[in-house]
C-alpha positions as protocol buffer text, in pm:
chain_id: "A"
residue {
  index: 1
  type: MET
  ca { x: -328 y: -2006 z: -236 }
}
residue {
  index: 2
  type: LYS
  ca { x: -657 y: -2072 z: -103 }
}
residue {
  index: 3
  type: GLY
  ca { x: -991 y: -1929 z: -200 }
}
residue {
  index: 4
  type: LYS
  ca { x: -1057 y: -1695 z: 59 }
}
residue {
  index: 5
  type: GLU
  ca { x: -654 y: -1567 z: 46 }
}
residue {
  index: 6
  type: ILE
  ca { x: -732 y: -1507 z: -340 }
}
residue {
  index: 7
  type: ALA
  ca { x: -1046 y: -1349 z: -270 }
}
residue {
  index: 8
  type: SER
  ca { x: -882 y: -1099 z: -11 }
}
residue {
  index: 9
  type: ILE
  ca { x: -628 y: -1001 z: -240 }
}
residue {
  index: 10
  type: VAL
  ca { x: -867 y: -878 z: -487 }
}
residue {
  index: 11
  type: LEU
  ca { x: -1060 y: -725 z: -229 }
}
residue {
  index: 12
  type: PHE
  ca { x: -804 y: -536 z: -6 }
}
residue {
  index: 13
  type: GLY
  ca { x: -602 y: -459 z: -353 }
}
residue {
  index: 14
  type: SER
  ca { x: -921 y: -321 z: -471 }
}
residue {
  index: 15
  type: VAL
  ca { x: -999 y: -79 z: -150 }
}
residue {
  index: 16
  type: TRP
  ca { x: -645 y: 25 z: -185 }
}
residue {
  index: 17
  type: GLY
  ca { x: -653 y: 96 z: -535 }
}
residue {
  index: 18
  type: MET
  ca { x: -994 y: 283 z: -471 }
}
residue {
  index: 19
  type: LEU
  ca { x: -871 y: 519 z: -197 }
}
residue {
  index: 20
  type: GLU
  ca { x: -536 y: 589 z: -409 }
}
residue {
  index: 21
  type: CYS
  ca { x: -789 y: 712 z: -685 }
}
residue {
  index: 22
  type: ILE
  ca { x: -1012 y: 886 z: -465 }
}
residue {
  index: 23
  type: LEU
  ca { x: -867 y: 979 z: -134 }
}
residue {
  index: 24
  type: GLY
  ca { x: -524 y: 1079 z: -328 }
}
residue {
  index: 25
  type: ASP
  ca { x: -686 y: 1318 z: -547 }
}
residue {
  index: 26
  type: LEU
  ca { x: -876 y: 1455 z: -223 }
}
residue {
  index: 27
  type: LEU
  ca { x: -570 y: 1489 z: -21 }
}
residue {
  index: 28
  type: ARG
  ca { x: -378 y: 1683 z: -333 }
}
residue {
  index: 29
  type: SER
  ca { x: -651 y: 1935 z: -358 }
}
residue {
  index: 30
  type: TRP
  ca { x: -601 y: 2041 z: -3 }
}
residue {
  index: 31
  type: ASP
  ca { x: -216 y: 2056 z: -58 }
}
residue {
  index: 32
  type: LEU
  ca { x: -168 y: 1752 z: 181 }
}
residue {
  index: 33
  type: PRO
  ca { x: 138 y: 1494 z: 160 }
}
residue {
  index: 34
  type: ALA
  ca { x: -80 y: 1251 z: -34 }
}
residue {
  index: 35
  type: GLY
  ca { x: 155 y: 958 z: -87 }
}
residue {
  index: 36
  type: ALA
  ca { x: 292 y: 1005 z: 276 }
}
residue {
  index: 37
  type: ILE
  ca { x: -67 y: 974 z: 372 }
}
residue {
  index: 38
  type: LEU
  ca { x: -157 y: 695 z: 154 }
}
residue {
  index: 39
  type: THR
  ca { x: 168 y: 485 z: 217 }
}
residue {
  index: 40
  type: GLY
  ca { x: 177 y: 543 z: 595 }
}
residue {
  index: 41
  type: VAL
  ca { x: -195 y: 487 z: 647 }
}
residue {
  index: 42
  type: VAL
  ca { x: -377 y: 309 z: 399 }
}
residue {
  index: 43
  type: ALA
  ca { x: -113 y: 84 z: 227 }
}
residue {
  index: 44
  type: VAL
  ca { x: 69 y: -4 z: 534 }
}
residue {
  index: 45
  type: SER
  ca { x: -218 y: -95 z: 756 }
}
residue {
  index: 46
  type: LEU
  ca { x: -410 y: -318 z: 448 }
}
residue {
  index: 47
  type: MET
  ca { x: -91 y: -513 z: 411 }
}
residue {
  index: 48
  type: THR
  ca { x: -27 y: -551 z: 795 }
}
residue {
  index: 49
  type: TYR
  ca { x: -380 y: -654 z: 863 }
}
residue {
  index: 50
  type: THR
  ca { x: -370 y: -895 z: 576 }
}
residue {
  index: 51
  type: ARG
  ca { x: -43 y: -1040 z: 681 }
}
residue {
  index: 52
  type: MET
  ca { x: -153 y: -1076 z: 1014 }
}
residue {
  index: 53
  type: ILE
  ca { x: -488 y: -1232 z: 963 }
}
residue {
  index: 54
  type: PHE
  ca { x: -379 y: -1500 z: 696 }
}
residue {
  index: 55
  type: ARG
  ca { x: 4 y: -1513 z: 750 }
}
residue {
  index: 56
  type: LYS
  ca { x: 57 y: -1575 z: 378 }
}
residue {
  index: 57
  type: ARG
  ca { x: 396 y: -1441 z: 221 }
}
residue {
  index: 58
  type: GLY
  ca { x: 293 y: -1289 z: -144 }
}
residue {
  index: 59
  type: MET
  ca { x: -47 y: -1183 z: -52 }
}
residue {
  index: 60
  type: GLN
  ca { x: 74 y: -810 z: 0 }
}
residue {
  index: 61
  type: PHE
  ca { x: 244 y: -821 z: -337 }
}
residue {
  index: 62
  type: GLY
  ca { x: -72 y: -967 z: -503 }
}
residue {
  index: 63
  type: MET
  ca { x: -271 y: -689 z: -363 }
}
residue {
  index: 64
  type: SER
  ca { x: -66 y: -372 z: -497 }
}
residue {
  index: 65
  type: LEU
  ca { x: -86 y: -545 z: -842 }
}
residue {
  index: 66
  type: VAL
  ca { x: -441 y: -503 z: -805 }
}
residue {
  index: 67
  type: ALA
  ca { x: -427 y: -176 z: -637 }
}
residue {
  index: 68
  type: GLY
  ca { x: -169 y: -67 z: -947 }
}
residue {
  index: 69
  type: ALA
  ca { x: -431 y: -196 z: -1186 }
}
residue {
  index: 70
  type: LEU
  ca { x: -732 y: -26 z: -1049 }
}
residue {
  index: 71
  type: ARG
  ca { x: -511 y: 319 z: -1028 }
}
residue {
  index: 72
  type: LEU
  ca { x: -441 y: 252 z: -1412 }
}
residue {
  index: 73
  type: THR
  ca { x: -828 y: 287 z: -1517 }
}
residue {
  index: 74
  type: ASN
  ca { x: -874 y: 635 z: -1330 }
}
residue {
  index: 75
  type: PRO
  ca { x: -897 y: 879 z: -1655 }
}
residue {
  index: 76
  type: PHE
  ca { x: -901 y: 1196 z: -1441 }
}
residue {
  index: 77
  type: THR
  ca { x: -550 y: 1200 z: -1219 }
}
residue {
  index: 78
  type: GLY
  ca { x: -236 y: 1255 z: -1364 }
}
residue {
  index: 79
  type: CYS
  ca { x: 69 y: 1035 z: -1410 }
}
residue {
  index: 80
  type: LEU
  ca { x: -137 y: 723 z: -1357 }
}
residue {
  index: 81
  type: LEU
  ca { x: 202 y: 493 z: -1459 }
}
residue {
  index: 82
  type: CYS
  ca { x: 419 y: 671 z: -1180 }
}
residue {
  index: 83
  type: SER
  ca { x: 151 y: 572 z: -936 }
}
residue {
  index: 84
  type: ALA
  ca { x: 120 y: 256 z: -1049 }
}
residue {
  index: 85
  type: ILE
  ca { x: 436 y: 163 z: -1005 }
}
residue {
  index: 86
  type: ALA
  ca { x: 522 y: 317 z: -679 }
}
residue {
  index: 87
  type: ILE
  ca { x: 199 y: 130 z: -568 }
}
residue {
  index: 88
  type: ILE
  ca { x: 364 y: -219 z: -693 }
}
residue {
  index: 89
  type: ALA
  ca { x: 729 y: -121 z: -526 }
}
residue {
  index: 90
  type: GLU
  ca { x: 543 y: -69 z: -203 }
}
residue {
  index: 91
  type: GLY
  ca { x: 418 y: -427 z: -237 }
}
residue {
  index: 92
  type: ALA
  ca { x: 738 y: -572 z: -300 }
}
residue {
  index: 93
  type: ILE
  ca { x: 909 y: -362 z: -67 }
}
residue {
  index: 94
  type: PHE
  ca { x: 657 y: -474 z: 226 }
}
residue {
  index: 95
  type: GLU
  ca { x: 723 y: -817 z: 123 }
}
residue {
  index: 96
  type: ALA
  ca { x: 1083 y: -784 z: 151 }
}
residue {
  index: 97
  type: VAL
  ca { x: 1097 y: -603 z: 512 }
}
residue {
  index: 98
  type: TRP
  ca { x: 792 y: -832 z: 640 }
}
residue {
  index: 99
  type: TYR
  ca { x: 955 y: -1188 z: 475 }
}
residue {
  index: 100
  type: ARG
  ca { x: 1005 y: -1333 z: 853 }
}
residue {
  index: 101
  type: ILE
  ca { x: 698 y: -1145 z: 1015 }
}
residue {
  index: 102
  type: THR
  ca { x: 352 y: -1295 z: 1029 }
}
residue {
  index: 103
  type: ASP
  ca { x: 210 y: -1075 z: 1324 }
}
residue {
  index: 104
  type: PRO
  ca { x: 365 y: -731 z: 1416 }
}
residue {
  index: 105
  type: ARG
  ca { x: 315 y: -829 z: 1756 }
}
residue {
  index: 106
  type: SER
  ca { x: 626 y: -1053 z: 1735 }
}
residue {
  index: 107
  type: ALA
  ca { x: 811 y: -746 z: 1787 }
}
residue {
  index: 108
  type: GLY
  ca { x: 770 y: -734 z: 2124 }
}
residue {
  index: 109
  type: LYS
  ca { x: 618 y: -426 z: 2324 }
}
residue {
  index: 110
  type: PRO
  ca { x: 416 y: -154 z: 2137 }
}
residue {
  index: 111
  type: VAL
  ca { x: 735 y: 81 z: 2128 }
}
residue {
  index: 112
  type: ALA
  ca { x: 892 y: -187 z: 1895 }
}
residue {
  index: 113
  type: ILE
  ca { x: 590 y: -230 z: 1694 }
}
residue {
  index: 114
  type: MET
  ca { x: 592 y: 147 z: 1612 }
}
residue {
  index: 115
  type: GLY
  ca { x: 946 y: 90 z: 1514 }
}
residue {
  index: 116
  type: LEU
  ca { x: 833 y: -196 z: 1265 }
}
residue {
  index: 117
  type: GLY
  ca { x: 585 y: 40 z: 1139 }
}
residue {
  index: 118
  type: LEU
  ca { x: 809 y: 325 z: 1115 }
}
residue {
  index: 119
  type: ILE
  ca { x: 1086 y: 141 z: 912 }
}
residue {
  index: 120
  type: THR
  ca { x: 785 y: -56 z: 692 }
}
residue {
  index: 121
  type: SER
  ca { x: 609 y: 287 z: 600 }
}
residue {
  index: 122
  type: TYR
  ca { x: 914 y: 481 z: 549 }
}
residue {
  index: 123
  type: LEU
  ca { x: 1115 y: 209 z: 321 }
}
residue {
  index: 124
  type: CYS
  ca { x: 802 y: 189 z: 103 }
}
residue {
  index: 125
  type: TYR
  ca { x: 751 y: 522 z: 77 }
}
residue {
  index: 126
  type: ILE
  ca { x: 1107 y: 605 z: -26 }
}
residue {
  index: 127
  type: GLY
  ca { x: 1124 y: 297 z: -226 }
}
residue {
  index: 128
  type: GLY
  ca { x: 833 y: 354 z: -415 }
}
residue {
  index: 129
  type: TYR
  ca { x: 923 y: 722 z: -478 }
}
residue {
  index: 130
  type: THR
  ca { x: 1272 y: 616 z: -601 }
}
residue {
  index: 131
  type: VAL
  ca { x: 1173 y: 359 z: -850 }
}
residue {
  index: 132
  type: THR
  ca { x: 911 y: 618 z: -1008 }
}
residue {
  index: 133
  type: GLN
  ca { x: 1164 y: 886 z: -1007 }
}
residue {
  index: 134
  type: VAL
  ca { x: 1400 y: 661 z: -1222 }
}
residue {
  index: 135
  type: LEU
  ca { x: 1170 y: 449 z: -1422 }
}
residue {
  index: 136
  type: THR
  ca { x: 957 y: 688 z: -1553 }
}
residue {
  index: 137
  type: PRO
  ca { x: 1238 y: 912 z: -1705 }
}
residue {
  index: 138
  type: LEU
  ca { x: 1384 y: 595 z: -1838 }
}
residue {
  index: 139
  type: LEU
  ca { x: 1066 y: 516 z: -2001 }
}
residue {
  index: 140
  type: PHE
  ca { x: 916 y: 823 z: -2123 }
}
residue {
  index: 141
  type: SER
  ca { x: 1225 y: 1070 z: -2142 }
}
residue {
  index: 142
  type: SER
  ca { x: 1580 y: 1048 z: -2061 }
}
residue {
  index: 143
  type: LEU
  ca { x: 1745 y: 1039 z: -1676 }
}
residue {
  index: 144
  type: HIS
  ca { x: 2006 y: 1272 z: -1621 }
}
residue {
  index: 145
  type: THR
  ca { x: 2307 y: 1223 z: -1371 }
}
residue {
  index: 146
  type: GLU
  ca { x: 2208 y: 1551 z: -1195 }
}
residue {
  index: 147
  type: ASP
  ca { x: 1882 y: 1407 z: -1124 }
}
residue {
  index: 148
  type: ILE
  ca { x: 2004 y: 1069 z: -954 }
}
residue {
  index: 149
  type: LEU
  ca { x: 2250 y: 1266 z: -743 }
}
residue {
  index: 150
  type: LEU
  ca { x: 2012 y: 1476 z: -619 }
}
residue {
  index: 151
  type: LEU
  ca { x: 1726 y: 1236 z: -576 }
}
residue {
  index: 152
  type: PRO
  ca { x: 1857 y: 1059 z: -200 }
}
residue {
  index: 153
  type: VAL
  ca { x: 1866 y: 1422 z: -56 }
}
residue {
  index: 154
  type: TYR
  ca { x: 1475 y: 1451 z: -139 }
}
residue {
  index: 155
  type: THR
  ca { x: 1358 y: 1116 z: -109 }
}
residue {
  index: 156
  type: LEU
  ca { x: 1519 y: 1050 z: 229 }
}
residue {
  index: 157
  type: ALA
  ca { x: 1350 y: 1376 z: 361 }
}
residue {
  index: 158
  type: LYS
  ca { x: 990 y: 1315 z: 201 }
}
residue {
  index: 159
  type: GLY
  ca { x: 969 y: 966 z: 369 }
}
residue {
  index: 160
  type: LEU
  ca { x: 945 y: 1068 z: 700 }
}
residue {
  index: 161
  type: PRO
  ca { x: 590 y: 1171 z: 766 }
}
residue {
  index: 162
  type: ALA
  ca { x: 493 y: 842 z: 613 }
}
residue {
  index: 163
  type: GLY
  ca { x: 704 y: 672 z: 855 }
}
residue {
  index: 164
  type: LEU
  ca { x: 562 y: 843 z: 1141 }
}
residue {
  index: 165
  type: LEU
  ca { x: 222 y: 776 z: 1007 }
}
residue {
  index: 166
  type: GLY
  ca { x: 320 y: 404 z: 969 }
}
residue {
  index: 167
  type: SER
  ca { x: 431 y: 377 z: 1335 }
}
residue {
  index: 168
  type: VAL
  ca { x: 102 y: 471 z: 1474 }
}
residue {
  index: 169
  type: PHE
  ca { x: -108 y: 299 z: 1218 }
}
residue {
  index: 170
  type: VAL
  ca { x: 76 y: -59 z: 1230 }
}
residue {
  index: 171
  type: LEU
  ca { x: -5 y: -25 z: 1624 }
}
residue {
  index: 172
  type: LEU
  ca { x: -348 y: 13 z: 1597 }
}
residue {
  index: 173
  type: THR
  ca { x: -394 y: -243 z: 1318 }
}
residue {
  index: 174
  type: SER
  ca { x: -182 y: -453 z: 1561 }
}
residue {
  index: 175
  type: SER
  ca { x: -472 y: -476 z: 1791 }
}
residue {
  index: 176
  type: ALA
  ca { x: -775 y: -548 z: 1555 }
}
residue {
  index: 177
  type: ARG
  ca { x: -649 y: -914 z: 1559 }
}
residue {
  index: 178
  type: ARG
  ca { x: -988 y: -975 z: 1698 }
}
residue {
  index: 179
  type: LEU
  ca { x: -1179 y: -859 z: 1360 }
}
residue {
  index: 180
  type: ASP
  ca { x: -1084 y: -1161 z: 1150 }
}
residue {
  index: 181
  type: ILE
  ca { x: -1239 y: -1177 z: 840 }
}
residue {
  index: 182
  type: SER
  ca { x: -1075 y: -1528 z: 764 }
}
residue {
  index: 183
  type: ARG
  ca { x: -1333 y: -1660 z: 995 }
}
residue {
  index: 184
  type: VAL
  ca { x: -1640 y: -1563 z: 780 }
}
residue {
  index: 185
  type: LYS
  ca { x: -1838 y: -1859 z: 641 }
}
residue {
  index: 186
  type: SER
  ca { x: -1736 y: -1872 z: 257 }
}
residue {
  index: 187
  type: ARG
  ca { x: -2095 y: -1890 z: 149 }
}
residue {
  index: 188
  type: ILE
  ca { x: -2076 y: -1527 z: 283 }
}
residue {
  index: 189
  type: TYR
  ca { x: -1722 y: -1432 z: 195 }
}
residue {
  index: 190
  type: TYR
  ca { x: -1687 y: -1513 z: -146 }
}
residue {
  index: 191
  type: PRO
  ca { x: -1989 y: -1327 z: -262 }
}
residue {
  index: 192
  type: ALA
  ca { x: -1936 y: -1029 z: -34 }
}
residue {
  index: 193
  type: THR
  ca { x: -1573 y: -1008 z: -137 }
}
residue {
  index: 194
  type: LEU
  ca { x: -1701 y: -1006 z: -484 }
}
residue {
  index: 195
  type: ALA
  ca { x: -1956 y: -728 z: -444 }
}
residue {
  index: 196
  type: LEU
  ca { x: -1734 y: -497 z: -234 }
}
residue {
  index: 197
  type: SER
  ca { x: -1455 y: -537 z: -507 }
}
residue {
  index: 198
  type: ALA
  ca { x: -1648 y: -468 z: -777 }
}
residue {
  index: 199
  type: LEU
  ca { x: -1810 y: -142 z: -607 }
}
residue {
  index: 200
  type: CYS
  ca { x: -1432 y: -30 z: -533 }
}
residue {
  index: 201
  type: TRP
  ca { x: -1348 y: -55 z: -925 }
}
residue {
  index: 202
  type: ILE
  ca { x: -1681 y: 101 z: -1002 }
}
residue {
  index: 203
  type: VAL
  ca { x: -1625 y: 403 z: -775 }
}
residue {
  index: 204
  type: GLY
  ca { x: -1228 y: 425 z: -835 }
}
residue {
  index: 205
  type: MET
  ca { x: -1313 y: 446 z: -1228 }
}
residue {
  index: 206
  type: MET
  ca { x: -1527 y: 694 z: -1183 }
}
residue {
  index: 207
  type: GLY
  ca { x: -1325 y: 901 z: -914 }
}
């Protein structure tokens, strides 16, 4: 990968992780569906934007690793490992869904772009949720057969809000192509991304 791509992975992954720490806790305190909002709005928008601008596979998974690592550093929230696993799973699922896609506008008309956003966000959410519900009990307690049987029922329903949000925000993100940060000169880009990334980590850890 090029230098700007690596710097962007760190920057956008840090932004993602910071919002998971700060916004996630805020939404939960308001009894709002934090997971669906963070997936359908934050995660999918950031991953869509970077795929559209840089057209590079693997960046979004790298962002999820950075975001997951930052999520693990926040000492003031619950199940850190669950959240980190879900974030990384979302990055992997996005890469799978968008394997041949570099620009959401390639889907065609706005309704098709919204459909792409819905599918992406829905699969990211239910995939991340399922992975955490299976891996966490295996790592720390035990996984019961009845939990596996009931998991699809809960998961499929919980993913709908994320899918609906994603359909809107992928469409909105697709119109932001003119905000191409890859064109910023390197002498400005690298110090700016470093400073912003450091700020995200400080804020996220203090969250």
